[in-house]
C-alpha positions, -999 to +999 in steps of 0.1 A: -457-208-002-473-238+013-513-248+016-533-250+046-529-287+062-565-286+066-572-292+029-556-325+032-569-347+063-570-376+037-577-404+066-609-418+062-615-440+031-647-414+022-633-385+046-610-364+036-614-327+060-599-299+048-561-299+058-570-262+059-537-250+030-566-260+000-570-245-025-600-238-020-626-216-037-659-217-018-683-190-017-708-185+008-735-217+008-767-195+009-753-180-025-741-215-037-775-227-036-800-208-059-835-226-066-825-234-104-793-237-093-777-214-118-740-206-110-723-174-116-687-173-125-668-141-128-640-154-141-638-134-174-655-104-156-630-071-159-625-053-125-643-023-132-672-039-154-710-033-146-730-059-132-744-087-156-784-082-151-802-112-168-834-098-187-853-132-184-849-166-166-839-181-197-810-163-203-774-180-202-748-166-185-724-190-187-726-226-200-704-247-170-678-279-185-696-308-183-684-335-157-660-365-163-682-395-168-654-414-138-670-433-109-675-410-083-692-382-109-713-412-118-724-426-084-735-386-075-758-386-104-774-419-094-779-408-055-796-375-069-816-396-087-826-425-064-828-395-034-858-376-058-877-410-066-870-423-029-882-394-011-871-388+030-843-415+030-812-400+057-787-428+048-791-423+014-788-382+017-758-388+041-740-408+019-750-387-008-739-353+012-703-376+018-698-379-014-703-343-029-676-332+000-652-364-012-656-346-050-653-313-037-619-320-016-608-335-055-621-310-077-622-273-055-657-269-065-675-249-044-713-264-055-705-290-040-702-278-005-737-263-014-751-293-025-735-316+002-757-293+030-785-293+010-789-335+004-791-332+046-812-298+051-842-312+057-828-335+089-808-300+099-838-289+103-855-312+132-848-300+168-820-326+174-806-335+146-787-367+136-756-366+147-743-379+113-757-349+095-741-324+123-708-339+111-716-334+073-723-300+081-696-290+103-673-305+071-692-278+048-689-252+077-649-260+084-643-257+042-657-221+044-639-215+074-671-207+095-647-228+121-668-214+154-698-230+141-681-262+128-667-270+165-706-261+182-717-289+154-691-316+164-692-309+202-731-315+198-724-347+173-695-360+200-720-358+230-746-377+212-718-404+197-682-396+220-670-426+195-675-406+163-640-412+143-646-388+121-657-359+141-629-361+161-604-360+136-624-326+120-621-315+151-585-316+156-577-309+125-599-269+129-584-269+159-548-272+145-551-244+122-563-219+147-532-226+170-545-247+196-520-273+198-528-290+234-566-293+221-559-305+192-535-334+203-558-339+227-586-347+199-559-368+181-557-390+210-594-398+210-583-416+176-555-442+191-583-466+204-600-458+171-574-465+145-539-462+160-525-449+123-549-426+118-545-416+152-506-411+144-507-392+115-529-369+135-505-365+161-474-362+133-492-332+120-499-310+152-464-323+161-447-309+130-456-272+137-460-272+173-422-274+182-416-311+176-411-313+142-383-342+143-405-363+164-434-359+140-407-369+108-400-400+127-436-408+137-445-405+098-415-428+087-428-453+114-461-451+098-454-452+062-440-489+073-471-497+075-492-487+047-493-491+013-500-471-020-531-488-022-542-477+013-567-450+010-543-432+041-519-432+017-522-400+002-527-384+033-494-397+048-473-389+019-480-351+018-478-348+055-446-362+051-438-340+023-445-307+044-427-321+073-398-328+052-400-292+037-402-275+069-374-291+082-353-284+052-349-322+036-362-309+005-347-342-017-370-365+006-401-337+001-400-341-032-400-377-033-430-378-009-444-354-034-437-378-067-453-407-042-483-387-034-489-377-071-484-410-087-514-425-067-536-391-068-529-370-094-557-351-096-559-344-056-564-303-063-547-296-024-519-318-034-516-304-069-515-269-052-488-278-028-466-291-055-464-262-072-459-243-044-425-264-038-417-257-078-422-223-073-399-217-044-372-238-063-376-218-096-394-247-118-419-227-133-424-248-165-432-275-143-457-256-130-473-246-161-476-279-172-492-289-140-518-266-141-523-258-179-560-267-174-569-258-136-578-221-143-616-221-132-600-233-094-587-198-077-563-211-059-542-234-084-553-203-112-536-179-088-500-203-091-501-207-126-503-171-125-470-169-099-455-197-129-462-170-157-443-143-139-414-165-128-409-175-160-415-146-179-446-151-200-460-117-198-482-119-225-500-145-208-498-129-176-512-098-178-552-109-185-547-136-159-543-111-133-566-089-142-590-123-140-575-128-105-582-091-094-621-095-105-626-127-088-610-117-052-632-085-056-660-106-063-656-125-034-650-097-009-682-079-027-699-112-015-683-113+019-664-144+017-636-139+032-622-180+028-594-165+005-575-137+025-542-152+024-545-159-014-554-125-019-524-115+003-501-133-017-515-118-050-514-085-036-482-088-032-464-110-058-488-097-085-501-064-079-469-051-061-491-035-031-472-048-002-495-024+025-525-039+012-512-074+010-503-069+048-536-056+060-549-090+044-522-112+058-529-100+097-565-106+089-558-136+078-536-143+107-564-134+129-585-167+113-558-194+109-525-198+116-502-222+095-469-220+078-485-201+046-497-176+069-467-170+086-449-174+056-469-141+042-476-123+070-438-125+070-433-113+033-459-082+035-444-068+065-407-069+048-422-053+018-441-027+032-408-017+061-432-021+091-416-056+108-435-050+135-466-058+123-448-095+122-443-102+155-475-128+158-458-148+132-425-144+149-436-161+178-455-187+162-425-194+141-403-196+175-425-216+186-428-241+160-390-244+157-390-250+122-364-249+099-380-244+064-352-225+046-378-196+031-387-187+066-351-187+077-344-159+057-374-142+061-367-139+098-333-128+093-345-103+071-368-093+096-341-088+124-321-070+098-347-040+093-354-042+132-313-042+147-293-039+113-273-072+093-251-080+119-279-088+149-298-105+119-270-130+113-263-136+149-302-145+155-304-169+121-272-189+131-277-188+167-317-197+170-326-236+166-360-219+155-349-204+124 
């Protein structure tokens, strides 16, 4: 597996748009923000359990773990206090929203998305909201996969401030996730006169999935010579390079890039999920178990923990975790939150052994986003359901992308064998450079 690239656009010192692979457990913003900020967790609920209905306002439904007293959490707490005392201060509110988004990208706690939008909500109600407020809301909407409305916010912000680097970067990321590569490349190009390194990584990410992965690899190698591990761009560069190396079949190089990133940012939720996927593909579940043991509150990381338990044969641990994940996905569907269609498809295919449902979910996911992980689960589900024709969109995308990921090469051959027979599949695999 791989994660959507939007979850790790670690580009600006204060901004990392979701390289839409993360590792996200977002819920609808309207459901995140309740007047009293009580947030329900269904982590321990059984799939068919009756809903909990509090009898009085004072009833405690769940006690959330306290946040660590690190610099980011302390800064957010101080800004909340200052905003409460200082009243209508847009600069402070915008900075607070930015910090909540930063913490969301680190911890993947969906409450931060709601709190980010709540901080700037008074200015969003204005007839002409400040461009900065629109860009911040676009980042929230992007994380919730509301891509159309996010792009609308960005277009308005860019018309008001054409030199807004953050707006162009988020725009490039969303367009890439949607498979609109020419438009994504054009948005990256607008960054060249603002910051050549950021523009270069942005362009490399688009090139890596649009038919030019070798050029992307060379560009990232060149950029790596300009960036030290202390640079805020380093983590983004290393993850981009790691994923590109994986897709080109350069596994040893990919592992080193992942380790470089982990050395400077071990808490990054997207990075941990991408690294876990890499390890699972290489049948190294014990490393995944150690990596994710403390991350069961994050749905995407919890899913990977369960996959590692299955791979390691830890059935006693796996059974309750499968039920927990089942209830989480069911609750998300009931709320109408369909951010994690890909992860739900993986869950149904690999942990519930339900290829038909997995295929339907993977097809729905493909309508929203088109990345390597989305291509892979659609192909895997079509094979398991023995319906290869339904993987045709992924096959066309893969041919254009010209990736040489070993897992995708194998899936392509298996799909061809279902349609034409084993001999044709072998011929296709060896004769097509995109295989």
